N, C-alpha and C positions, 0 to 999 in steps of 0.2 A: 504494500500500500504506500500511500504518500508519506506516512510517518516512518516507514522503514522498519516495521516490526518484524521480528524473526518468527518464521512459521516452522513449527515442529510437526512432522508427519510420521505417524506410526504405520508401518507397512507390514502386512502379513505375507506369508508365502503361499497363499491359496491360489494365486493367479500370477502368471509371468509378468503381466503389465497391468498397472492400475492407473486410471485417470481420475484424479481427485479434484474437487472444486470446493472452495471455502471462502466465506466473507471475512476479511480481516481489516483492521484499522478503523478509525473513527469515520472515515469517508465512505466505508462500505464497499470498496472496490472488490470485484470478484476476481480472484486469483485462480488461474488454472495451472495445476501442478502435474507434470508428467513424471511418474516415478517408475523406474525399472528395477528389476531384481538384480542384485550384485552378481559378480561373475562366479562366486562359489556357491551357486544355487544347486545344492546337491539334491534336494527333494523336489522343488518346484519345477526344475528343468526336466522332469521325467513325466510330464503330463502334456496332453494336447493343449492347444491354445485356450480352451475353455477352462483349464485349471482343474477339471474334475476327472476326466478319463485318463488313466495311466497308460503310458507307452509300454506295451508288453514286448514288442519286437520291432526291430529296425531293419529295413531293406535299403541297401546302398547301391546305386549304379553311378558310374563315373562318366561324366560328359567329357569326351575328348575334344581337342581343338579341331575346328572344322575349317576347310579352305573356303575363303570368301571370294565370290565373283560378282560381277555386275548383274543387275536384276533381270536382264534379258534371257539368261540361260534357263533351260528346263531343269526341273528338280524331280527327284524321286518323291513319291507320295509318302509323307511322314507326318506324324502328329507331334512335331517338334515345336518348341516355343517360338513365337513370332520374332522376326528380326527387323531392324530398320528397313524402310522401303528401298533405300538405294543400295543395300548390300544383302546378299542371300548366301546361305550355306549349302555346300555340296556334301552330302553324306553318302557313304558307300552302301551297296545293297546289303552287306552283312550288318551294318549298323541299323539299317531300316528293319531288317528282320528281327533284330534284338528288341527294337522298340515295340513291334507288333506282338512278339511273344510276351514281353513285359506287360503290355496293356491287357492281353488276354488273361494272363496269370492273375493280375490284380483284380480284374473283373470277376474271376472265379472266387477270389477271396471275399469279395463283397457279397457274392451270392450265398456263400455258406454262413454269413452273419458277422464277419469281422468288420470292424470300423477302421477307417483309414484317414490319414492326414498327410498331405504332401507339403513340401516347401512352398512358401508363398512367393518368394523371389524367383525371378527367371535366371537360370544359370546357363551360360554358354560354355563354361569350362569348370571342371572340378566335380566333387562329389555331390550328389543329390540324394536326399533322404526321404524315405516313405515310412511313416510311423504307423504301427498297427496296434489296435486295442481289441482284446477278446472279451466280449460281454459275458456276463454271468450265465445266461441261458446257453450260450455256445459251450462254455466250460462244463456245464452240467450235462449237456448232451454228449460231449466227448468222454466225460467221466463215466457215463453209462456204457458207452461202447468199450472203454478200456476196463470196465468192471472194477473201478476204484472203490475200495471199501470205506465205509463211514461208521462211526461208533453207533451201537444200538442200545447200549446200557452204560450207565456211569459205573466207574470202578470203585470198589470199596477202598477206604483209606488204608494205608500201609500199617503194619504193626509197629509197636513202640520201638523195637531195636532198629528197624529200618529208618524211622524218623530220627533216631539218635545219630545214625551213620550219615544221614543227609545233613544234619547240623554240623557234624565234624568236617564234612567235605565242602561246606559252604564257602570258605575262603578260596578254594581252588576252582570253584565253578565260575564260568564266564557270566558277566552281568548282562544277560539278554532276556527279553520277554519270553516267557514260557509259551509254547504254541498251544493255542486253544482249538476248539472244534470249528471255529470259523475260518481257519487258515485254508488257503486254496492250494491246489497242487498245480505246478507249472506243467503245461502240456505243450509239446513242441514237435515239429516234424521237419527233418532236415531238407534243405533245398539245394543240396550240393550239385544236383544235375544242372540247375539253372546257373549256378556260379561257375561250374566247369565250362558251360557253353558261352559264358561271357554276358549273359543277360543281366546278371547282377554282379557287382564287385565283391560284396560281402553281405552277411546277414548275421545279426546277433541281438540278444536281449541286452538291456542296460544294467549297469552296476548301480546298486543303491544301498548296500549295508555291509556288515560283517568286518568292518575295519578295526574299530576300537577294541573289541573284545576277542579278536582272533588274529588279525594281521598286524598286531602291534608287538614289538619285541618286549615291551614291559609286561605283557601277559604270558610270559614264557612258563610261569609256574602254574597256570590255570589249565584245566581240562579244555579240550576242544569242543565247541558246540556242534557235535557231529550231526545231530538232527537238523539244525539250521543250515549246515553246509549242504546236506542232502537236499533240503528244500530249495536252496539257492542255486546249486550247481547240478543237481541230479544224483542218482544213486551211484553211478560209476565213479565220479570224483569223490563222493561222500565215502565210498568204500576204501578208496586209496588213502584218504586222510585218517579214516578209522584204523586201517591196517598200520599206517605209519605211527599212529598213537600207541597201538598195542605193542608194536616192535620196540618203540622208544621206552615205553613203560617197563617192559621186561628186561631191557638192558640195565636197569638199576640194580637188581640182585646180581647179575653177571659182573657188573663193574665192581660191586662191593667185594665179591669173592676174588676177582682179579687183583684188587688192591691188597687184600689179605695175603694172597700168594706172593705178590711182589714184596710186601713187607717181611714175610717169612724169609725170603731170599736175602734181604738186607740184614735181617737179624742174625742169620746163620752164616754169613759170609766169612766171619772171623773164626768160625768153628769148622769150616770145610777143610778137611785134611788134604785133598788133592791140590786145592788152591794154595794152601800153606807150603806144601812141598814144592810146588812150581815157583813160588816166590822166595824159597830158601836158597840163598846164594851159596851156602855150604855144600848143597847137593852137587853143584858144579856140573850140570848136564850141558855138554858142549854139542850143539846141534849142527847138522850139515848145512851148507850154504843154500840160501833161498833162490839163487839164480846162478847161472854158469859164468865162470871167469871173474867177473868184477865183484861178486859177493863173497864175503868172508865167513868164516865160522862164527857162531854167536852162542851166547849163553841163554838157556831157557828162562832164567830169572828175569831177563829183560822184558818178558811177556807177562809179568805179574799182573799188570792192570787189566789185560785182556782176560786172564784167568778169573780174576775176582768179578769182573763184569759178567762173565759167562755164568757164574753161579747164581746171579740174580734171576736168571731165566731158565737155568738148567739145574733143577733141584728136585727132590722127591715130591714136593707139592705140585710140580708141573704136571705130573701124571694124574694126580687127583683133579686138577683143574681141567685137563683134557676130557676126563670122564664126565665131570660136571657140565662142561659146555656141550657135550654130545647129548646129555639128558636135557639140557636147557633148550637145545634146538627142538627136541621132541615135545617138550612142554610148550614152547612158543607156538608150534604148529597146531597142537591140540587146543590151546587157549584161543588162537585166532579162529579155529573152526567153530568153537562155542560162541565166540563174539559175532561171527558172521551169521550163525543161525539166529542169534538174538536180534541182530539188525534185520534179517529177513522177516522175522516175525513182527517186529515193531514197525517196519516200513511196508508191510503187506506185500512181500515179494515171494511168499512161499510157493504160490502156484504160477509164478511168472514164466512165460515162455518168450525168450528174447527174439525180437524180429531180426530176420536176415535181410539187411539192406544191400542192394546191388552196389558194386564198387564203381566209383567215379574217379578216374585217374587221367591226368593230363588232358582234360577236356573230352574224354571218350567214356561213354557209359558201356560197361561190360555186361551186356544182356545176352545170355546164352540160352537160346531157345532150343527146342528139340532138333531143328534143322541146322542151327549154327553151333551145336555143341562141339567143343574142341576134342579131338582125339589125341592119343599119345604121340602120334606123329607130329601134330601141331605143337605140342608142349615139349617135345624132345629137344629142340635147339635151346630153349630157355633153360631146361634142366642141365644140359651139358655146359652151358655158359656158367650156370650157378656153381656146379661142382668144380669146374676148372678155376673159376674166380676165387672160390673159398680156399682151394688148395694153394693158389698163388698167394693169397693174403696170409695163410698160415706160414708159407715159406718166407714172406716178407717179415712176419713177426720173429721167426727164428733167426733170420738174417740180422735183424736189429739186435737181438740178444747176443748173437755171435760177434757182431761188431763191437759191442760193449766189452765182451770178453777179451777180444784182441786189444782193445784200448787199455784194459787193466794190465794185461801182460806187458805191452810195450812200455807204458808209463812206469810200471814197476821196475822194469829193466833200466830205463833211462834214469830214474831217480836213484837207483842203487849205484849207478856209475858216477853220481855227483860227488865231488870232493868235500862238500859241506856235510859234517856229521849230523847237523840238525835235520837236514832234508832226509838223510838216510834213516834216521830214527823214526820219522813220521811217514814212511812210505806206505804202510798198510792203511793207516787212517786216512791219508789224503786220497789214495787211489779208491778206497771203498766209498768215501763220501762223494767224490766227483762222479764216480761211475753210477751211483744210485740217482744222482740228480739228472744225469744224462738219460738214464732209464725212464725217469719220471717225465721228462720233456718229450721223449719219443712216444711214451704211452699216451700222453695228452694229444699229440698231433695225430697219431694213428687212430685214436678214438673218434675224432671228428671225421676222418676219412672213412673209417669203417661204417659209421652211422649212415653216411650218404650212399656208400656202396650197397649197404643192405637194402635200402629203399629201392635202388635201381634194380638189384637182382630180384627182389620180390615182384616188381612190376613186370619183369620179363616172364614170370610164371603165369601171368594173366589170371590171378585168382578171381573167383566169381563174386564173392561177397566181401563186405568190409571186415567181418570177423575172420574170414580166411586170410585176408591180406594182413590183418594185424597179427595173427598167430604165426604166419610164415615170417613176417618181419621180425617179430620178437625172437624167434628161434635163431635166425641168422645173426641178428645184432648181438644176442647174448653169446653165441658161440664165438664170434670174432672178438668181442670185447673181453670175454673170459680169458681167451688165450693171450690177448694183448696185455691184460693187467697182471696175470699170474705167471706168465712164462719166465720172467727174470727171477721170480721167487722160487719157482720149481727148479730152476737151474741151481741156485744156491743151496736149496734144501736137499736135493737128491743126486746132483751130478758133479758139483764142484768138489775137487779133491779125490773123486773116485777113480779118475783115469789119468792121474798125474804121473804114475809110475813110481819108481824108487831111485835112490842115488845110484848112478852108474847106468841106469836104464830108464831115463825119463821119456815122457811122451811130448812131442814138439808140434807146434803149429807153424806152418810155412817153413819147416825145417830149421828155424832159427830161434823161435820163442817157446820156452817151456810152459806147459800147462800149469795154471796156478793151483796152489794147494790151500787147504783151510788154515785158519789161524791156529796157533798152538793150543788154544783153549777149545778148539772145535769150530765147526761151521755154524753152530746154533746162534752165536752172538752176531755173526754176519747176517744170518737170516733175520734176526730180530731188527737189526739196523735197516736192512732192505725193506722189510715189511712196514716198519713204522714210518719211514720217510715217504714211501710210495703211498701208503694209506692216508697219512695226514696231509701230504702235499696234494694228492688228488682231491681230497675233500675240500681243502681250502681254495684251491685254484679252480677246479672244474665245477664242483658243486656249489660254490659260493660266489667267487669272483665272476665266473662266466655267466651264472644265472642272473647276476645283477647287471653286469656290463653289457651282455649281448642284447637284451631287450631295450636298454637305453640307446645302444648303438643303432639298432633297427629303427627306433623312434627318431633319432637324429637324421638317418638316411631318408626316412619318409618326409620329415620336415624339409630337408634339403631339396627333395624332388618337388615339393609343393611350392618352391620358390619360383617356379616357372609361370605362375599365374600372373595375370596383368596387375598393374598398379592400382587400377580402380577396384578390382576384386579384393586386393589386399587391404585397401582402405575400408572397403565395405565390411570385411571380416573384423577389422579392428573396431569399427563403430558398433557392431553387434556384439552383445555378450555371448560367449560360447555356450551352446546348449549341451546337454549331457550326451546326446548322440554324436555331436561333433567331437567331444572329448574322447568318447569311447572308440570312435572310428580311427583316431590317431594311435590307439594301442595296438600291440602286436597280436595277430590272430593266434588263436589256440590251436596247437598242432598235435594234441594227444598226450596221453599219460605215459607213453613208452619211455621217454627220457627220464621221467621222475622215478618210475619203478626201477629202471636199469641202474641208476646210480646207487639206489638203496640195495639192490640185489648184489652188486659188486662189493659194496661195503659189508653186506652180510657174509660174503665169502671171506673177506679179511677177518671178520670176527670169528667165523666158525672153522675155516679150513686149516689155518696155521696158528691157531690160538695157543697151541702148546709152546710156541716159541716167543709169544708176546702176550703175556697175561693182561697187559694194560689196553689191549685193542678194544674191548667192550667199553672202557671208560672214554676213550677218544671218540668212539662211535656215538656214545650217549651225548657227549658235549656237542658234537656236530649236529645230531638230530634235534636237540633242543632249539638250536638256531635254525636248522633246516625246516622245521615245521612252520615257524613264523615267516621264514624267508619265502617258502612256497606259498603260504597264505597271502603274503604281501604281493608276491608276483601275480597270483591269480586275481587279486582284487584290484591292484593298481597298475600292473604292467601288461596284462593280457586282456583281450576282449572276453566278455562273459560268454562261455561256450553254451551250446544247446544242452539241455538236460537229457541224459541218456540213462535208461534203466539197465541195471545189471544185478544179478543175484550174487556174484562172487567176484574175486579178483582174476578169474580166468586161469590162463596158462601159467601165471606167475606162481600160483600155489604149487603146481607140479615142479617148477624149477626150484622153489625153496625146498620142497621135500627131497628132490634129487640131490641138491647140494648138502642137505643135512646128512644123507646116507654117505655121500662121498667124503664128507668131513671126517667121519669115523675112520675111514681107510687112511686118509692123509695124515691125521694126527697120530694114528698107530705107527705109520712109517717114520714120521718126524721124531717121535720119542725113541723108536727102536734104532733107526739108522743115523739120524742127524745128531742127536744128543748122546751123551756118555752115560745115560742111565743104565742101559743093559750091560756095557762093559764093567761098570762099577759093581753091579750085582754079581756078575760072574766072578769077578776077582774076589769080592768079599766072601762068597760062599764056596768057592772052589779052589782058589790059589792063595788066599791070605793065610799066613801062619797063625795070626792072632785073631782072625775073624773081624778085623777092622779094615779101614781104608789106608792104613800106613803101607807105603811101598807101591801104591797104585801107579804113580807117574813112571817110576822105573819099569814097572811091568808092561806099560803100553809103549815104551820106546824100544825100537830095535837098534842093532849095532851095524855099522858099516865101516869097512876098512878103507881108509882114504887112498891107499895104494891102488884100489880097484877103480878109481875115477878114470874116466877117459881124459885125454890131454886137454880137450876144450871144456871139460866140466870142472876141473879142479880150480881153486882160486889162484889167480896169477900172482898175487902178493897177499900174504897173510900175516896178521899180528900174532898168530899162534902157530909158529912153524913146527912145534914139537908134537902137534896133534897127530895121532895115528889111527884113532877110531872116533867117529862122530855118530850121533844118534839121530833118528828120525821116527816119526809117529807111525807105527804099523806093527802088525803081528807077523814077523818073518823070522826065519832061522838065522842065527848069527853067522858071521863069515867063517868061523872055525868049525861049523857043522858040516856033515857030509852032504846035506841038501841046503847049501848056503843060499840065503836070500829067497828061499821058497816059503810059501805060507805055512805057518806053524800050526800045531794042533790047537793052540789057544785061539787062533783065527777061526777055525771051523767050529769050535765050541761056542765062541761069541756069536758067529753067524747063525748057528742053530738056535741059540737063545733068542736072538732077535726075531727070527721067523716065528718061533713059538709064541713070543710076546704079541706079535701082530695078530696071530690067529686068536689067542686068548682075549686080547683087548677088543677085537671086533665082535666076537661072540658075546662077551660080557656086556658091551655097550648096546649091541642090538637087542639082547634079551631085556636089559633094563629099559630101553626105549619102548619096546613092545609092552612092558609092564606099565610104564607111564601112560601110554596110549590107552591101555585097557582100564587103568584106574580113573582116567578122566573121561567121563561120558561126553559124547559129541553134543547132545542136547542138554542144556542146563535143566536142573530139576524144576525151577520156577517156570521155565518156558513150557515144559511138558505138562505141568499141572495147569498152567494157564490155557494151553491148547485143549485140555479136557474140559475145563470150565467153559471155554468158548463154544465148544461143540454142544454142551448141555444148554447153554443160553440160546444158541441159535435154534436148537430144536424147540425150546420153550417159545421163542418168538414166532416161529412158523406155525406151531400148533395154535397159539393165541390168535394169530392173524387168520388162520383158516376158520377158526371158530367165529371170529368177527365177520368174515366174509359170508359165512353161511347164514348168520343172523341178518346181515344186511340184505342178502338176496331174498330171504324169507319175508322180511318186512316190506321190501320194494314190490314184490309180486303179489303179496297178500293184500297190500293197500291199493294197488292200481288195477291189477288184472284178475283178482280172485273172484270167482262166482259167488253168488249169494249163499251157497251151502258152506262156504269156508274152505273149499278145495281149489287149488290152483289149476288154471287151464293148461291141459297137457299140450296144447298146440304151441305154446311158447317154449316148452322144454324140448321140442324137437330140434331147435337150433342150438341147444346147449351142448357142450362137450360131454363125454361119457362120465367123467368124474363128478361134474356138477349135477348132471341128471340123476345120478345115483345118490349124490349127497342130499338132494332135495326130496328123496324118498320115492323116486320113479325109476323103474328099470329101463334099459335101452329101448324096449318096445313100447314104452308109455305106461306100463303096468305100475301101479303104486303100492303093491302089496308087500314088497320086501323092506327090510330095515334100512335105515339110512347109513350111508358110509361117509367117511371123512373125505372132503374134496381136496384137491391139490393146488398148489400155487400156480403151476403152469396152466391149469384149466382156467383159473381166474383171468390170467392174461389173455388167453384165447377168447374168453367170454367178452372182455372189454373191447377187443379188436372187432369182434363180430357185431356187437351191439352198436359200437360207434359207427360202423360202416352201414348199418341198416337204417334207412330214413324213416321206416315205419315205426320204430321202437323208440319213443321219446325217453322212456325211463332208462334204457341202456345208454342212449347218447348222453343223457344228463349225468349218469353215473361215471362214464369214462372221461368226461371233459371237466367236471367240476373239481376245482383244486381244493375244496374245503371238506370233502367227504372222506370217509375212511379209506376208500380205494386209493385216492391220491396220497394219503399218508402212508399206505403200505408201499406204494411205488417209490416214494422218497426213501423209505427205509431200505 
């Protein structure tokens, strides 16, 4: 006004735009104020322009730049937006066909009852959005087709102990509204065919919740709102996060036991006799050179640190932990099976039959009819390419591992030739650390390559359905990534030092470089270093950095591509507040759960397969997963477009992979304990060769003798600080040089080998028996679920019996009041149109005879009756009964 008073306006978020008018000031001028919603309109930007109907789904098609010509040229017939009269656009026939298909598809959507809103502004370039709203009657109709269940009776309150548990768990529960009976189920149907053909660029629902109580790192200590995740993303994604939660939760006891085992190793390291003997300088074990020519003799006491570190992971508690983890795997699988059945029951998935959708790949719809069905001759080239490519990539993985082996051998020899004593003393540590880092980098690079190659190979097989495509892709990707991740670890665990030979008869690579041997304390400590660095590095870089960085990089690339729009378009976008569909369109499209499952399955392998060498693996996995859950949640909510809801009863082929890895882990841990660690040689020495029944003298027992005069000229040290040495020692069970069978395997070697094989057999059978015992002791169906299923069956029977009784009384009252003759008997002519069950239920036999007793009618008969009566124009009573929403029949249909 003229007096300049300040006007304060309260704006609600019920409508995107409000036009307010108010009289202000003493002069009474009318002030018109245009108020727009701010840019962070998370809730109001998800509605139509009327502010009442919510946007349930968004279809996006991209307007490409068109060639402009003068107005005299002929154009194709298109329903494109009008252009200025002096310039017209030329559009190709393909674009015109896409427009016609799009118009026909949207017209069909309107026919089935969906409501639609398009962009009001005319776009000549860039994305155009079509918003869809599904009214309640359409949802109800589709829910009837999908047979979605609704509650029929209120549940009784839980007992006292259950309420106490709820109170105790309250701080760990997410602060979300509890779902009531009024919540709706999201119904969707994929339009991948139209997207593949280019009719639409993308299609997605909008994001609207789940951030504060789930996708926030501060909520790491809270349970996941699994039911809300399922309602938001669908059952398939809900099951993934439920499985990830169960896996992470069960890692807690495994981590605690692993920490106890590690602490036991730390506590007993000063009491370990073999470590003390190895560190004792008075023993004066002079070892043979580690390389030819330039390496000198060395004392075993210089490897004291390695021996003490080996005891931390190679002690009697390690065997117990390996058995415990094998039983933990069985418990985890059984617990998830119970959890999955509980979710199937609470999510009404018990009788679900998953639909097989045809595969759309690279713009082609794979429809295989009876005439076009592919034979084995058609598929043979694809299978041959698959097999040869997988074998080639296996060879590539082994070549990478072999290349790192050669690197270790060459660098060890070069560092041993250095005149610097500091470099010579740190040869093993430096070579091991750098080789593991190289392995990690190679694994990360090949992982990305193998993921892309697996998709290409699966497409060559031409699978018919999406589920077949997904299963074949998972198998190929898992096989390739399994070999890629574990090949270096398998080498250290089972091959390193096994083929190195002995002094005077070493095995060489390229005729110049000697095969590497294990450290004096054994290969288990190197296996532990290899496993820990690869596991932790892979989780930090691939599972966390890549998951955060790659979506942001794709978003930047998309923004960079959008810079090609005109200046006017850019100014128009800045002037308009961004709507939610604009913001969601800039997000990265969802590409499936296979990468999410894959990284967790590979981690599960680190936890279960080689856990005997690294008891802290469950702890590192637990710390990673606590972050991983919130990271995945944040990615799904803020970085990826909201995917279509997909129903699923289970996690599919991933459970079979987990089960197979659990069985394989028993074999691997048995061989690690038996052949990689010194557990079996120690037992054999203590109970067969020790004079005192203790471990004193174990180190001397495991070291063989070698006469230095038996060295080849190129093997012996060129210059030595210990020229008086005549005999050196090396770790092996061989006959001494003064024996008749010099340097052959001794009887002790065969005794230890027999004990190792016996331990493998005993360990496997014991663990398999205990795993079967655990599976038998834990029932698949929880007791409360089985009791609830019985109660539900009883309740459903009671409901149907009561409804049948009500229908019977309803039919009696209708016919007796309208069509009954004066004698009080119903007219039999009307009953000739009734189904058999109702005719008998009203006291009339099929032939119209009324002398027999009444029988109980069926629910299906009532449905047939309502359809027949509603179709008959002559029966007003039947028509009124079938169409009135207020009578008992309508109530029964709703139930």
